[in-house]
N, C-alpha and C positions, 0 to 999 in steps of 0.2 A: 504493500500500500504506500503510495506517495502522498505528499502534502496536499496535492490538488484533490485527490479522492477524499482525504480526511476532512478538508475544509468543506467539500461538497456534502459529505455526510452530516457534518455539524450544522450547516445551513438548512438542509432538508429536515433534519430533526427539529430545529427551531420552528420551521414552517408548520410541521405536523403538530407540534405542541401548541402553537398559536391558534391554528384552525380548530383543533380539538377543544381547547379551552373556550373558544368563542361558541362553538356548536353546543357544548354541554351547558353553557350559561343560559342558552335559550330555554332550556328545560328546567334547570335548577333555580334560576333567577327570573322566571317568567313574570312574576309579579312586578319586579323592578322595570322590566321592559314595557309592561302594560301601563305603568305609571307615566313613562315618558312618551308613550305613543298616544295616550288619550288624556288630555289633548297633546298633540305632537309638539315635542320640544327637541328640535333638531340637534342643538349643541349638546344637550344632556345625553341624547341617544349616541352621538359620536363619542362622547366621553365614556359612556358605558361600554361601547364596543372596544374602544382602545384599551380600557382598563382590563377587560377579560382576555383580550389578545395578549396584553402584557403579562397577565397572570399565567396564561398558557406558556409563554416564552420562559418564564421563571421555572415552571414545572419541567419544561424541556431541558433546561440547564441542569436541574437536579437529576433528571433521568440520565443525561450524558455523564455526569459525575459518577453516578452509581454504576453505569455500564462499564466505564473504564476501571473502576474499582473492582468490579466483577471479573474482568479479564485478568487483573493482577491476582485476585483471590483464587481463581481457578488454576492458574499456573503454579501458584504457591502451594495449593492443596495437592495438586498432582505430584509436585516435587517432594512434599513432605510425607503424604499418606499413601501415595502410589495407588495400588489396586483397591485400597480401602476408601479412597476419596468418593466414589459414587455412592457407597453405602452411607458415609457420613453426610453427604448432601441430602440423601433421602431422609435421614433422621432429622436434619435441620428443617427440611420442608414440612415434615409432619409436625414438628414443634411449632413452627410459625403458623401453620394452618390452625392448630389448636389455640394459639395465642390470639389470632384474629377473631376468635369466638369468645374466649374467656375474658380477656382484659376489657374490650369494649362493652361487654355485657355487665361486668362488675362496675364500670364507670357510669353506665346508663341506669336510669331509675324507672323509665316507663317502657322502653323498647323490649319487645319479646326476644328471647334467646334464639328463636327460629329465624329471625331476620339476620342475625349475625352468622348463624350456621349457613344460611342461603348465600350470604355475601362471601364467606370464606370458600364455600364449595364452588361458587361462580368463578372466583379468581383461580382456584386450583384447576377447574375444568378448562378455562381459557388458556392457562399456562400449559396444560397437557396438550391441547390442540396445537398450539404454536411450537411446542417442543417436538411433537410428532412431525410437523412440517420441516423443522430444522433437521431432524434426524434423517428424514427422507431425502432432503436435498444435499446432505453431506454424508454422514455415516451414523450408525446406531449409537456409537459412544457419545454422540453430541446430545442425546436426549436428556440425560440427567442434568448436565450443566445448563442446558437451555431452560429446563423446568425450574432449576434453582434460581436462575435470573428472574424468571417471570413471577415466581412466588416470593422467594425470600428477599431478593434485592428490591423488588418493587414494593414489598411491604415495609422494608426499612425506609425507603424513600417516602413512603406514604405517612410515616409517623407524625410529621408536623400537621398534616391535615386531620389526622385522627385526634390530635390534642386540642383542636379548636372547639369552641362551644357550638353546639348544633351539628348538623350533618351536611350543610350546604357546601362548605369548603372541602370536606372530605370527598364528596362526589365530584366537585370541580377539579380536584387534584388527581384522583385515581384514573380517570379516563385518559387524560393526556399522558400520564406516566405509562400506562399500558400501551398506548398507541406508539409512543416514542421508543419504548423498550422493544416492542415487536419489530418496528422498522429497523432499529440498529442490529438486533439479533439476526434478522433474516437477510440483511444487506451485507453483513460483514464478510461472509465467505465469498460473496460475489466480488467484493472489492479486493480481496486478497488473492483471488484465484489468478493463476497465470494464463495469459491469452495463448490458446493453442497455436495460433499462427506465428506469434512471436517466439514461442518455444521451439517450433519447427525451424524457424529461421536461425535461431541461436544454435540449434543442433547442427544444422547444415554448415554454418560458418565455422563452428568448432571442428567439424569433420574435415572441412577444406583446409583449415589451418594445420590440423594434424598431418594430413597428406603432404602439404607443402613442406612442413618441417622434416618429415621423413625423406622427402625427395632431396632436400638440401643436404641432409646427413649422408645419403647414398652418394650424392654428387661430390661431396667433400672427401669421401674415402679415397685413399691412394690406390691407383690401379697397378 
């Protein structure tokens, strides 16, 4: 991966986060939009749109930070735990799925536990689907790290949203995080893949250089 591809991924992730933040705000903050639309207050509407796009951009940056931390953690885990690393990741995923139910339920006074069970199951199911796609496009060993990113890392990134009063900003945060992490996970192997045409050209050039060097050696030998 070169710097041009890295910058491109960074900008596209920001775009996805901004758009996702704006779209989700239409549903989560529908009442605020209704207040500025009836009667129409154009400047307040623009301010509202810019605010939620900016919020989505902030969540995109958080997602990017978590994604690159995940790349380091995955390499570190493979180096330290080797063949046990997938099992450890599975245990951490189970622990986080349980925490997504237990701690929000303990902090909530009125919300039913089934709401948090459904929320946790939805994140796990979505992560499972994305991890399957990743494994299909790369190799089977990529499944567990991909699921780890989509469940564990996303949940860690989501902590600030879960700590706010009410649920509005929790919902405003989780969808951009999932969208950005999904994009980064599924685009990474495409950006780091070697172009087959370039690889063939490099092989051809190497073979030609090898033949040329052999010819020079033969020619230089005394007769």
